[in-house]
VEXLUMTI-292565 format. One record per residue (C-alpha): x, y, z. Coordinates in steps of 0.05 Angstrom, whole numbers, plus 5000, padded with zeros to 4 digits. Layout:
BEGIN
XYZ ...
This chain:
BEGIN
110639972899 118140002888 117140122814 112240692827 117041002878 122940942829 118841282774 117141852822 124441952838 126341942764 120842442748 123342912802 130542852778 129042952704 128143712708 134643762747 138343362694 134843702636 136144402661 143144272686 148244712654 154644572693 157144052644 157544552587 164444892581 164245652583 164746082522 171946302539 173845562547 170945402479 174745982447 181145792481 180645072458 178945262387 184345782376 189745352407 188244812356 185045162296 184245812259 179146022208 182046342146 178146572085 179047082030 171547172025 169947782069 162547582071 164246952111 165346922186 166146422242 161246422301 160145942358 153145682374 150945402440 145344902426 141944362466 146743812443 153144222451 157544772423 158044852347 163045212303 158945542248 161445862184 156246392167 154646892112 155347572146 151647912088 145447462096 143747542170 149047032191 145646462154 149545822164 154045582107 156845002146 156544752218 160544252259 159344002329 165544212368 163744002439 158643452450 153843462509 152742712499 160142532509 162543152547 168543182500 171143622443 171043332374 175943442316 173843942263 174743912188 176644452139 180144892190 187445102187 192344982244 191945452303 197345922327 198145892403 201546572404 195246902376 190246562423 189747152470 188847642413 183347222379 179747102445 179647842460 176847962390 170947502404 169747682477 170048432470 163648462428 162648792361 160648562292 163947872293 161447622359 155147512398 154247792467 158647412517 153347562570 148147192528 152346562527 153046602602 145746692619 141946332563 141545582554 141945662479 145146252444 149246492385 145046272325 139046542288 133446142321 136246082392 130346472422 125146012389 128845402415 129045692485 121545842484 119745152457 123744782509 122645222571 115945582563 112745102614 118445152664 115745232735 122345222773 126145782806 133045772775 135146502765 139346462701 134246012667 128746522682 132947092656 134846702593 127446542580 125647272589 131047472540 128546952491 121447212493 123847932484 128447752426 123147322392 118247902391 122548252339 121347662292 114547962277 117648632258 124448802226 128948282260 132448862294 135548392345 138747982290 137147362249 131947232196 126446732181 126246212126 119545882142 112545982114 109046382168 107147042133 107147412200 114547252210 117047452141 121648052153 118248712140 120949192089 125549722119 120150262115 114149792120 109549852180 106849212214 099648982211 095348972274 096048212274 103648272277 103248812331 098948342374 104247802367 109748292388 105648492448 104347772467 111847602470 113848252505 108448132556 111147422566 118147702577 115548202628 111747642664 118047212669 122247792694 116947952747 117447232770 125047292773 124347942813 119447612861 123747002872 130647332869 130148082884 137748132891 139247772826 144148182785 142848232710 147148652663 142849272677 142149202752 137748782797 131748382772 126848962786 131049402740 130248862687 122648892694 122749642685 127249612624 123049072590 116749472603 119950092571 122349642514 114949482502 113450222502 118950362450 116749792405 109550022405 111750742391 115750492332 109650102307 105650762313 100950452364 100250992417 094750612454 099250012470 105250462482 101350852534 099250202566 106450002578 108150702604 102450662654 105050002682 111150352711 110150582782 114151212801 120750992831 126151412864 131851042830 128951102760 127551842768 134351962799 137851622740 133952052691 135152702728 142552552736 143252542661 138153052639 139653582692 146853632666 144353842597 143754562575 136854782550 134754512481 140354002481 141253362440 143452772483 146052132450 145151512493 147950812487 144150272526 138050112568 139750472633 141651132600 135551132554 129350832585 129351222651 130251872611 124451712564 120151522624 121752172660 120252582598 113952232575 110752042642 113452562689 114253132638 121353262661 126253622615 122453502551 126754042517 132353522512 132153082450 134452382471 137251952414 139451242427 145251082380 143050362370 136050562350 139151062302 140950452260 133650212257 129950512198 122850542227 125350902289 129451392247 123251532204 119351682268 124952142291 124752502224 117252582227 117552842299 121953432278 125453402345 132153442311 134353682242 138053222195 138353202119 138152462102 131352292073 127151662084 128551472012 135951492028 136351172097 130950672076 135450352023 138549682041 145449912018 145250482068 146049992126 153650042121 159150332079 166450122067 172850512060 176050411992 181950801967 181051191902 186351391851 183752111851 183252151927 189852061965 189151722033 191752352067 186252792036 180752982085 173453052070 168853542105 163853162147 158253482107 161553242043 162252532071 154852512090 152752772022 156952261983 153851692023 146751972015 147652011940 151751371932 157251761897 162151191905 157350611901 160049921882 155249471845 155248771815 150348241793 147948091863 150748641907 150849391917 154349751973 156850451990 164150651996 167851282017 175051481998 177251882060 180251652125 178952312160 173052792160 172853502188 166753792222 166954542211 164854972271 163155712270 166455992334 161756592337 155556162333 158355622378 159956142432 152356222441 152055472456 158355422500 162956012517 169755832545 177155932527 180555472478 174855392428 177155222357 173655202290 173754462273 173253742298 177453222262 174152532260 178151902245 174151422202 174450662210 174450182152 166850112160 161350592177 154450362198 148050752183 147550982256 154451312249 152651642183 146251922214 150152142275 154852532229 148852832194 145853072260 152553372282 153353752216 146354052221 146354222296 153354342323 152855102316 145755172343 144454652397 148754362453 150553632436 152153122490 153652382497 152651922556 158751532533 165651662505 164351652430 171251452405 170851822339 170252492375 176252362421 178952982456 172953392435 168553062487 168753482551 166053132613 160753532649 157953102705 155652432679 155352662607 160352892554 159453552517 161853612444 166654202446 171454372388 177554462432 183954712400 189854252393 193754222459 188054512500 188454342574 184753702593 180453722633 178954442619 177454922676 170455002647 169254252650 171454212723 167054812741 161054512704 162053852741 163054162809 156754572802 153053952779 155253542839 153354102887 146554272858 143853722813 146753032826 142452532865 146751972896 144751322861 148950702873 148349962860 148149812935 142450312949 137050032995 131350092944 127149602905 130649782840 138249832837 143149962781 148849542754 155049662795 159049942736 154950572746 158450662813 165150712776 162351252730 160051662790 166751592826 170251812762 166152452764 168052592837 175352432821 175452952765 173753502814 177853232873 184153162831 183753892808 183154132880 188853692902 193253942845 192154652868 193754472940 186654532965 
């Protein structure tokens, strides 16, 4: 009897021990420990250092950045078995004075780091097959822990892309033909599409469980109900990209009309002039807008373009075929592997101070004018550090009429350009004089030429030294707040709520107007 009772107790405790996460040091702790003691130096620009959170601990992985971060070498850095850090080989000595700088580099996101949020919410993260490992170990989980449920939902959603173009990162080296990466312009078979649907449906099911158990749980996008909505719209987008309108419509029909979702969409779309182009950035400024347009038929004159999807060839091909926006890059050009990114390289016949027109920059990248090739590589380069977008003031006045309009926008170019940025430039070149162009975020390359109008930013070629914010911007925003804006905050008493960083964006809009009135003594 005692033995049976002891076994029952052990069986009850096992899930607690197995799912326990507290013993693992946080991602910032791991970075702090590493950069205090080590640094990673290499002259090979294709190599990078990433940190992987696996079942048995934290690893320091040297990866090939040009081959989907495939692992060149890995070392266990912190062991779950011992709860201690272990010495690493083949690393140079760290510089304590640079720890803060290096940590910021890894924590701020970008091309050399995985999402900090992913490390925080997922049991395993930061390596190519993390999602598969999560699914294998936790698919039968029947508990209620909130972060474990969110991590499992994220794993299902990420794993679905393994049957398409691996657009969430990674690649597959096994033998399953359904998981071999598709060609950049290749469409998936029905068998692959069914696999994608299976895993997206699994993600939605897990998020629904999370919303039922923990309605106030805060994910990156908002509460758990917001996560259910976004994943459902993710399914819609994936099926549209696979050219399966039947399944896409099925996901769209799963969404019940909701005041928060429609308010978000209207708060962005109502600020746009007729026939506008609106570039979006993430889930919350994309999915509600598409839902309102496709399901509720609201402001379908606005072309919504997610900047992340603009880097995904099948989606760009669909955008080209839809004829919703004009751009010159052809499928043959944006479908080339080498078009994924381009590097700045100085040329003897092109001084660093020499500008290119933006149209000229796009054309040289389309044609591969400055292509570098070798035995096993081919990539695009460009010789200019600045590009100028020419604007016709007479034509632009029909799009936006206000004082202080100039005839050009100067764009500072980074050392790398990704395909999404090249295509963004292409769209700007072909539309700036004929259609209003907006962003939901502050696109750094456009700098002072982004004029805030409500929650969005209008591309306006302001002259050097023009007043900021302009009187036109303040007037636009004040009219928007008075007539169009629907109060939508993270603490709203609705089933779906936003992430609280949206509150700050709203308050910034109110401050823009209030500050102008205060300055004028009103």
